[in-house]
Structure formats: structure tokens, C-alpha cells
C-alpha positions as CSV (number, residue, x, y, z in Angstrom):
1,M,3.6,20.8,-132.7
2,P,6.7,18.7,-133.4
3,N,9.7,19.0,-131.3
4,S,12.4,20.7,-133.5
5,T,15.2,20.2,-131.1
6,D,16.8,17.2,-129.4
7,R,15.9,18.4,-125.9
8,P,13.1,16.6,-124.1
9,I,9.7,18.2,-123.9
10,T,9.1,19.7,-120.4
11,Q,6.1,20.7,-118.4
12,K,6.9,24.3,-119.1
13,D,6.5,23.6,-122.9
14,V,3.1,22.0,-122.2
15,A,2.0,25.0,-120.0
16,E,2.9,27.5,-122.7
17,L,1.0,25.6,-125.4
18,A,-2.0,25.0,-123.2
19,G,-2.0,28.6,-121.9
20,V,-2.0,27.5,-118.3
21,S,0.3,27.8,-115.4
22,L,3.2,25.4,-114.8
23,S,1.6,24.4,-111.5
24,A,-1.6,23.4,-113.3
25,V,0.4,21.1,-115.5
26,S,2.1,19.6,-112.5
27,R,-1.2,19.0,-110.8
28,T,-2.7,17.4,-113.9
29,F,0.0,14.7,-113.8
30,T,0.0,14.3,-110.0
31,S,-2.3,11.6,-108.8
32,G,-4.9,12.9,-106.4
33,A,-4.1,16.6,-107.0
34,S,-6.9,19.1,-107.6
35,V,-7.4,20.5,-111.1
36,S,-10.5,21.6,-112.9
37,P,-11.8,19.4,-115.8
38,A,-11.4,22.2,-118.3
39,T,-7.7,22.8,-117.3
40,R,-7.0,19.1,-117.3
41,Q,-8.4,18.8,-120.8
42,K,-6.2,21.7,-122.1
43,V,-3.1,20.2,-120.6
44,L,-3.8,16.7,-121.9
45,I,-4.4,18.0,-125.4
46,A,-1.2,20.0,-125.3
47,A,0.8,17.1,-123.9
48,K,-0.4,14.8,-126.7
49,A,0.4,17.4,-129.4
50,L,4.0,17.8,-128.0
51,G,4.6,14.2,-127.3
52,Y,5.2,14.9,-123.6
53,K,5.9,12.0,-121.3
54,T,5.7,12.2,-117.6
55,N,9.1,12.0,-115.9
56,I,8.4,9.5,-113.2
57,L,11.8,10.0,-111.5
58,A,11.4,13.7,-111.3
59,Q,7.8,13.3,-110.0
60,S,8.9,10.9,-107.3
61,L,11.5,13.5,-106.0
62,M,8.7,16.0,-105.6
63,T,6.0,13.8,-104.1
64,N,8.4,11.4,-102.2
65,R,6.5,8.6,-103.9
66,T,7.8,6.2,-106.6
67,R,4.6,4.2,-107.1
68,L,6.8,1.1,-106.9
69,I,5.8,-1.9,-104.9
70,G,8.5,-4.5,-104.0
71,V,7.5,-8.1,-104.3
72,I,9.6,-10.7,-102.5
73,S,9.0,-14.4,-103.1
74,S,10.9,-17.5,-102.1
75,N,9.3,-20.2,-104.3
76,F,9.1,-19.5,-108.0
77,E,9.4,-23.2,-108.7
78,N,5.8,-23.6,-107.5
79,P,3.3,-22.8,-110.3
80,M,0.9,-21.4,-107.7
81,F,3.3,-18.5,-107.0
82,T,3.6,-17.7,-110.7
83,E,-0.2,-17.5,-111.0
84,V,-0.4,-15.2,-107.9
85,L,2.4,-13.0,-109.3
86,D,0.4,-12.6,-112.5
87,Q,-2.7,-11.5,-110.6
88,L,-0.7,-9.2,-108.3
89,T,1.1,-7.3,-111.1
90,K,-2.0,-6.8,-113.1
91,A,-4.0,-5.5,-110.1
92,L,-1.2,-3.1,-109.2
93,Q,-0.8,-1.9,-112.8
94,Y,-4.5,-1.2,-112.9
95,R,-4.0,1.1,-109.9
96,G,-1.1,2.9,-111.4
97,Y,1.7,1.1,-109.6
98,R,4.6,-1.0,-110.9
99,T,6.4,-3.9,-109.2
100,M,10.0,-4.7,-108.4
101,V,10.3,-8.5,-108.0
102,E,13.1,-10.0,-105.8
103,N,13.8,-13.7,-105.5
104,V,15.1,-15.1,-102.2
105,S,15.1,-18.7,-103.3
106,A,18.8,-18.7,-103.7
107,G,19.4,-18.4,-100.0
108,S,19.6,-14.6,-99.7
109,K,18.2,-13.1,-96.5
110,P,14.9,-11.3,-96.8
111,E,16.4,-8.4,-94.8
112,D,19.2,-8.0,-97.3
113,V,16.7,-8.0,-100.2
114,L,14.6,-5.5,-98.3
115,E,17.6,-3.2,-98.1
116,Q,18.0,-3.4,-101.9
117,L,14.3,-2.4,-102.3
118,L,14.7,0.5,-100.0
119,Q,17.5,1.8,-102.2
120,Y,14.9,2.1,-104.9
121,R,12.6,3.8,-102.5
122,V,9.7,1.4,-103.0
123,D,6.4,2.7,-101.4
124,G,5.5,-0.7,-99.9
125,V,6.4,-4.4,-100.1
126,L,4.5,-7.6,-100.5
127,F,6.0,-10.9,-99.4
128,L,4.8,-14.1,-101.0
129,S,5.8,-17.0,-98.8
130,S,4.7,-19.4,-96.1
131,V,7.8,-18.6,-94.1
132,L,8.6,-15.1,-92.8
133,P,11.3,-14.4,-90.2
134,T,10.1,-12.1,-87.4
135,S,13.2,-10.0,-88.2
136,F,11.7,-9.1,-91.6
137,A,8.6,-7.6,-90.0
138,Q,10.7,-5.7,-87.6
139,A,12.9,-4.3,-90.4
140,C,9.8,-3.1,-92.3
141,S,8.5,-1.5,-89.1
142,A,11.8,0.2,-88.5
143,A,11.8,1.6,-92.1
144,N,8.2,2.8,-91.8
145,L,7.5,0.7,-94.8
146,P,3.9,-0.7,-95.4
147,A,4.3,-4.4,-95.7
148,T,2.1,-7.4,-96.2
149,I,2.7,-11.2,-96.2
150,L,0.5,-13.4,-98.3
151,F,0.0,-17.2,-97.9
152,G,1.7,-17.5,-94.6
153,R,2.1,-15.7,-91.3
154,T,5.0,-14.4,-89.2
155,E,6.8,-16.9,-86.9
156,Q,5.3,-14.9,-84.0
157,D,1.5,-14.7,-84.0
158,Y,0.6,-11.0,-84.0
159,R,-3.2,-11.4,-83.9
160,H,-3.4,-10.7,-80.1
161,K,-0.9,-7.8,-80.0
162,E,0.3,-4.8,-81.9
163,Q,1.3,-5.9,-85.4
164,S,4.1,-4.5,-87.5
165,I,3.1,-6.2,-90.8
166,N,-0.2,-7.1,-92.5
167,V,-1.0,-10.8,-92.7
168,I,-3.3,-12.1,-95.4
169,T,-3.7,-15.9,-95.2
170,A,-6.2,-18.6,-96.1
171,D,-7.9,-20.5,-93.3
172,N,-5.4,-23.3,-93.3
173,V,-6.7,-24.9,-90.2
174,N,-10.3,-25.1,-91.3
175,G,-9.3,-25.9,-94.9
176,A,-7.3,-28.9,-93.7
177,K,-10.1,-30.0,-91.4
178,M,-12.5,-29.9,-94.4
179,G,-10.1,-32.0,-96.4
180,A,-9.6,-34.6,-93.7
181,E,-13.3,-34.9,-93.1
182,L,-13.9,-35.4,-96.8
183,L,-11.4,-38.3,-96.9
184,I,-13.0,-39.9,-93.9
185,E,-16.5,-39.4,-95.4
186,K,-15.4,-41.2,-98.6
187,G,-14.2,-44.2,-96.6
188,Y,-10.4,-43.7,-96.4
189,R,-8.9,-44.8,-93.1
190,N,-5.1,-45.1,-93.6
191,I,-4.3,-41.5,-94.4
192,G,-0.8,-40.1,-94.9
193,F,0.4,-36.5,-95.1
194,L,2.9,-35.1,-97.6
195,G,3.9,-31.6,-96.7
196,G,6.3,-28.9,-97.6
197,P,9.1,-27.6,-95.3
198,E,8.4,-28.4,-91.7
199,E,9.2,-24.8,-90.6
200,A,6.6,-23.4,-93.0
201,T,3.6,-22.0,-91.1
202,T,1.2,-23.4,-93.7
203,T,2.7,-26.9,-93.2
204,R,2.4,-26.7,-89.5
205,D,-1.1,-25.4,-89.4
206,R,-2.5,-27.8,-92.0
207,K,-0.8,-30.9,-90.5
208,Q,-1.9,-30.1,-87.0
209,S,-5.5,-29.7,-88.1
210,I,-5.4,-33.0,-90.0
211,V,-4.1,-34.8,-87.0
212,E,-6.7,-33.3,-84.7
213,T,-9.5,-34.1,-87.1
214,L,-8.4,-37.7,-87.5
215,N,-8.2,-38.1,-83.7
216,K,-11.7,-36.9,-83.3
217,H,-12.8,-39.8,-85.5
218,Q,-10.6,-42.3,-83.6
219,L,-8.0,-42.3,-86.4
220,T,-4.3,-41.5,-86.6
221,L,-2.0,-40.1,-89.3
222,V,-0.3,-43.3,-90.4
223,A,2.4,-41.7,-92.5
224,E,4.2,-38.4,-92.8
225,Q,6.8,-37.0,-95.2
226,H,8.1,-33.5,-95.7
227,C,9.7,-31.9,-98.8
228,D,12.5,-29.3,-98.4
229,A,10.6,-27.1,-100.8
230,Y,7.2,-27.1,-102.5
231,T,8.6,-28.5,-105.8
232,Y,7.6,-31.4,-108.1
233,D,11.0,-33.1,-108.0
234,A,11.1,-33.1,-104.2
235,A,7.6,-34.4,-103.9
236,L,8.3,-37.2,-106.5
237,T,11.1,-38.5,-104.3
238,K,9.2,-38.3,-101.1
239,S,6.0,-39.8,-102.5
240,K,7.9,-42.8,-103.7
241,E,9.5,-43.2,-100.3
242,M,6.1,-42.9,-98.5
243,L,4.3,-45.4,-100.7
244,A,7.1,-47.9,-100.4
245,A,7.3,-47.6,-96.7
246,Y,3.6,-47.7,-96.1
247,P,1.9,-50.1,-98.6
248,D,-1.4,-50.0,-96.7
249,L,-1.9,-46.3,-97.4
250,D,-5.3,-45.6,-99.0
251,A,-5.1,-41.8,-99.2
252,V,-2.5,-39.0,-99.2
253,F,-3.4,-35.5,-98.1
254,C,-0.9,-33.2,-99.7
255,G,-0.1,-29.8,-98.3
256,D,0.1,-28.3,-101.8
257,D,-1.2,-29.1,-105.3
258,V,2.2,-29.4,-106.8
259,L,3.0,-32.1,-104.3
260,A,-0.3,-33.9,-105.1
261,I,0.5,-33.8,-108.8
262,A,3.8,-35.6,-108.1
263,V,1.9,-38.2,-106.0
264,L,-0.5,-38.9,-108.9
265,D,2.4,-39.4,-111.3
266,T,4.0,-41.8,-108.8
267,L,0.8,-43.8,-108.5
268,R,0.6,-44.0,-112.3
269,E,4.2,-45.2,-112.5
270,L,3.5,-47.9,-109.8
271,G,0.3,-49.0,-111.5
272,V,-1.8,-48.1,-108.5
273,D,-5.4,-47.1,-109.2
274,C,-6.4,-43.6,-108.0
275,P,-8.9,-43.0,-106.4
276,N,-10.0,-46.6,-105.7
277,Q,-6.8,-47.9,-104.2
278,V,-5.3,-44.6,-103.1
279,G,-7.1,-41.3,-103.0
280,V,-5.2,-38.0,-103.4
281,L,-6.2,-34.6,-102.1
282,G,-4.3,-31.3,-102.7
283,F,-4.4,-27.8,-101.4
284,N,-4.5,-24.5,-103.4
285,D,-6.4,-25.3,-106.6
286,M,-3.8,-24.0,-109.0
287,A,-4.5,-24.2,-112.8
288,I,-2.8,-27.5,-113.5
289,S,-5.2,-29.2,-111.1
290,T,-7.9,-28.8,-113.6
291,W,-6.0,-30.4,-116.5
292,G,-7.5,-33.6,-117.9
293,A,-4.6,-35.8,-116.9
294,Y,-5.0,-34.8,-113.2
295,Q,-8.5,-33.5,-112.3
296,L,-7.3,-33.1,-108.8
297,T,-9.7,-32.9,-105.8
298,T,-8.3,-30.1,-103.7
299,I,-8.9,-27.4,-101.1
300,R,-9.1,-24.1,-102.8
301,Q,-7.4,-21.0,-101.4
302,P,-9.1,-17.8,-102.3
303,A,-6.0,-16.5,-104.0
304,K,-7.7,-13.6,-106.0
305,A,-9.4,-12.3,-102.9
306,M,-6.2,-12.6,-100.9
307,V,-4.3,-10.6,-103.5
308,E,-7.0,-7.9,-103.6
309,A,-7.0,-7.7,-99.7
310,A,-3.2,-7.5,-99.6
311,I,-3.1,-4.7,-102.2
312,E,-5.9,-2.7,-100.5
313,L,-4.2,-2.9,-97.1
314,T,-0.8,-2.0,-98.4
315,L,-2.0,1.0,-100.6
316,R,-4.1,2.3,-97.7
317,Q,-1.1,2.4,-95.5
318,I,0.8,4.2,-98.2
319,E,-1.9,6.9,-98.4
320,E,-2.6,6.8,-94.6
321,P,0.6,6.0,-92.8
322,T,-1.1,5.9,-89.4
323,S,-3.4,3.0,-90.5
324,P,-3.0,0.0,-88.2
325,C,-1.8,-3.4,-89.6
326,E,-4.4,-6.1,-90.0
327,Y,-4.5,-9.9,-89.8
328,K,-7.1,-11.4,-92.2
329,I,-8.0,-15.0,-92.6
330,L,-10.0,-15.9,-95.7
331,P,-12.1,-19.0,-96.0
332,C,-11.2,-22.0,-98.2
333,E,-13.6,-24.3,-100.0
334,T,-13.5,-27.9,-101.2
335,V,-13.3,-28.6,-105.0
336,I,-14.3,-32.1,-105.9
337,R,-12.8,-33.7,-109.0
338,R,-11.6,-37.2,-109.7
339,T,-8.9,-38.1,-107.3
340,I,-11.0,-39.3,-104.4
341,R,-13.8,-41.9,-104.5
342,P,-17.2,-40.6,-105.7
């Protein structure tokens, strides 16, 4: 039945054509609402015939749910975060949610960005970053907003007390230990560390674990450099400084794959053989690590499992507001390719 007027088709029109009540139509288009299969089928057939489209805004006013999830990230220059965002948005869309993405790389405060998201009445928020101010967790708690941080943890460790935000992170400590032991096993002894921002929890956890592992083998970290951000350009500059200052280095453990890619390019530029003269180890296992020009040996974060866990926890708290926050640490694994000795 074509619409002969310029006015939008309403649920009342659908109800009249389907021969059901207005409340039956409303329940049909409300996620989780009870409606019989026969009634649902009538409503859907009528809606298709009329060209009816659900008014998400009107529905959100009735249910107090927008089915919007805010996503805040601070490092879009790192390809790993782009890969994760792709996984995240697809997984949320499959569950009937949409995302609002905010970028805090330009120096804006997470709390200010959160305030913007609240104006759009997001149902929850996911924070993709290795650095999260405690004030952000407190702001989410004050707003009764389900929130989860991925790939990092709060500045204050909430594992042993009441949490105000979910934490989903890789086992950075054990992952770094596995990487350090692999380098030692392959005969590397003069090992340096190229990390991201020193204040990042991932940087601190990984570096400390490397130092402790080396010490257990009567070795020390002979060189250390930190980039202001997990970016290729920053790593290119720092890797050149490190290799010039420490010519005896025979391996570089990088706190991120994008940093390791920059080290590999620097070695090529200097004519240094990798892996025989200098081995390179990354952390993350992003897609570019598998490219033929790099074939990077790395410590793989379980990114897909982390995304799924973050979504499940956040959506559960949306449906069950009294659900407690959780702190989940997922295991890493070693991926051997060609940038360390066979």
C-alpha cells in the first residue's frame, strides 16, 4: 500500500493494516519485548508493505535506551587501534548497537569527551587506550554509565578493591616475559627496549617484566628509549638514536609492532642484518607484521577475544545495572616469524 501523502508512516498505520493493536506494533519493534510469532509476522508484513521505518529517536525516549555505545580512543595513528575499531564496530552492529567515536589524541580531556557522549545519551562507553586517568573511571561511575577500558588499565589498580570500570587487558607481564626468554634462548645478550609513552600502563608493565626476566638470567637491559606516542615517525627517530648510542646491541624488544616496524626500516637503512646482527621482537601482532617485507616475530595480544569480552561486560551492565565491574587479563602467545634467529 503506497503512501499517498507526504507524512511519514507511523506505527498506527502499521497497526491498522495488520489488524493488531498499537501496543503490539510497539512490542514488535522493541528489543526483548514479548509478542507472539503470529502477531510479529503480521506486523512485519504490514510494515514492509507501507515502507515503515523504526523511529530510533522516538523509541529511545520511550525505552530510555539509545543503543549507542561511545568509543573513545587516543591513538588512531597506530594501525592496531584501527584494526580493533573495525572488529568493535562490526561486533556491536551484529548485536543491534551503533557507535559514536571520539578522538582524544588532540589533547582534549577524556572527561570532556565523556560529557559530550552523555549529551547523546549513550548507553555505555568503551575506552581504547593504554592510559586512563582515574578521574575518567570516577566520572563514569558518577554518571552510572557502564564503561570498559581495553588494552590498558586504570592508573589505580582496582583488582583488589571495588571497581568503577571494567578492565580488559592482555597479560602484558607474562607476554613480555615470554618475549625476553625467547630472545635469551636464541642467544641474544645485549638487549634494548623501545617503548611507548613512559606513563602508559602497558609500557610500564612490559618493561618491568623484561628487566626482571633478564635479571633472573644474570643479564641487564643495556639500552632504553621511549616514544611520546605509539607512532612510526616517533619510533624511527628513537630507533636511530638507540642504535647510534649502543652499537653493541644485538636485539631490540619493542613495546608495540609499529615501533618494531620502524626499527626494521632503520636497520635496513643502516645496512644491518636482521636477525643475525640485530634481532627485533614486537608486541601486538597487527596485520602489517605478516607482510612479506617485515615478517615480524611478535607477542600476540588476543585482540578479538578482548573485544568480545569488553562488549559482553558492557552490554551486560546495560541490561543488568547492578552487575559488578570485572578485571580480566587474557593470555598472550608468541608468534615466530623471521626477525629473530632461527
